[in-house]
C-alpha positions as CSV (number, residue, x, y, z in Angstrom):
1,M,123.0,121.3,114.6
2,L,123.5,118.9,112.2
3,A,127.7,118.7,110.5
4,I,127.3,116.1,107.0
5,R,130.4,115.5,104.8
6,L,129.9,115.7,101.5
7,P,131.8,113.9,98.1
8,P,134.0,116.7,96.8
9,A,132.0,117.4,93.4
10,I,128.6,117.2,94.9
11,E,130.8,120.0,97.7
12,K,131.5,122.1,94.8
13,R,128.2,122.7,93.3
14,L,126.9,123.6,96.6
15,A,129.3,126.0,97.0
16,R,129.3,127.4,93.4
17,L,125.0,127.4,93.4
18,A,125.3,129.5,96.8
19,K,128.2,131.9,96.0
20,R,125.9,132.6,92.4
21,T,122.6,133.1,94.3
22,G,123.8,134.9,97.6
23,R,122.6,132.2,100.0
24,T,124.5,129.9,101.8
25,K,125.2,126.2,101.3
26,T,123.3,125.8,104.5
27,Y,119.9,126.9,102.8
28,Y,120.2,125.0,100.4
29,A,121.3,122.0,102.7
30,R,118.1,122.3,105.1
31,E,116.3,123.0,101.7
32,A,116.7,119.8,100.3
33,I,115.8,117.9,103.6
34,L,113.0,118.8,104.7
35,K,111.6,118.9,100.6
36,H,112.9,114.9,100.8
37,L,111.4,114.3,104.3
38,E,108.1,116.2,102.4
39,D,108.2,113.5,99.7
40,L,108.8,110.7,102.0
41,G,106.2,111.5,103.9
42,M,104.3,111.6,101.3
43,Q,105.4,107.7,99.9
44,F,104.8,106.9,103.4
45,S,101.0,107.8,102.9
46,R,100.8,106.4,100.0
47,Y,101.8,103.8,101.4
48,R,99.5,103.5,104.3
49,L,96.1,104.2,102.3
50,A,97.3,101.2,100.0
51,A,98.1,98.6,103.1
52,A,95.0,99.6,104.6
53,P,92.4,96.3,102.9
54,I,95.3,94.1,103.4
55,A,95.9,95.8,107.3
56,L,92.9,94.1,108.4
57,L,94.4,90.5,108.1
58,F,97.8,91.1,108.8
59,D,99.5,88.9,111.2
60,G,96.3,88.4,112.6
61,E,96.1,91.5,113.9
62,L,93.1,94.2,113.6
63,Y,93.7,97.5,111.2
64,S,93.7,99.6,114.6
65,N,97.0,97.3,115.8
66,F,98.6,98.0,112.7
67,R,98.0,101.2,112.5
68,S,100.0,101.9,115.7
69,R,103.1,100.0,114.9
70,L,102.9,101.6,111.7
71,E,102.8,104.6,113.8
72,K,105.5,103.5,116.4
73,E,107.3,102.3,112.7
74,W,107.3,106.3,111.9
75,D,107.9,107.8,114.7
76,R,110.9,105.9,115.0
77,Y,112.4,106.7,111.4
78,F,110.9,110.2,111.3
79,G,110.7,111.5,114.6
80,G,107.4,113.0,114.6
81,R,103.3,112.2,114.2
82,W,101.8,111.8,110.7
């Protein structure tokens, strides 16, 4: 269960969209959140690939230690394995 407060202008846009399409506001909110999480995951994956060569010397740690820290941060922010 999630409750969010939207600015009135966004709430109106969402309500109009839902009414025109016959779908619920919840449907569109859920779809937007899922899409955004997917986009964040892709951005994070690109960052991970770009950071891999640098990670060999990141704070004197081996890459495996860096990756472990990165995965823990991912889990903390996004609640799931990458």
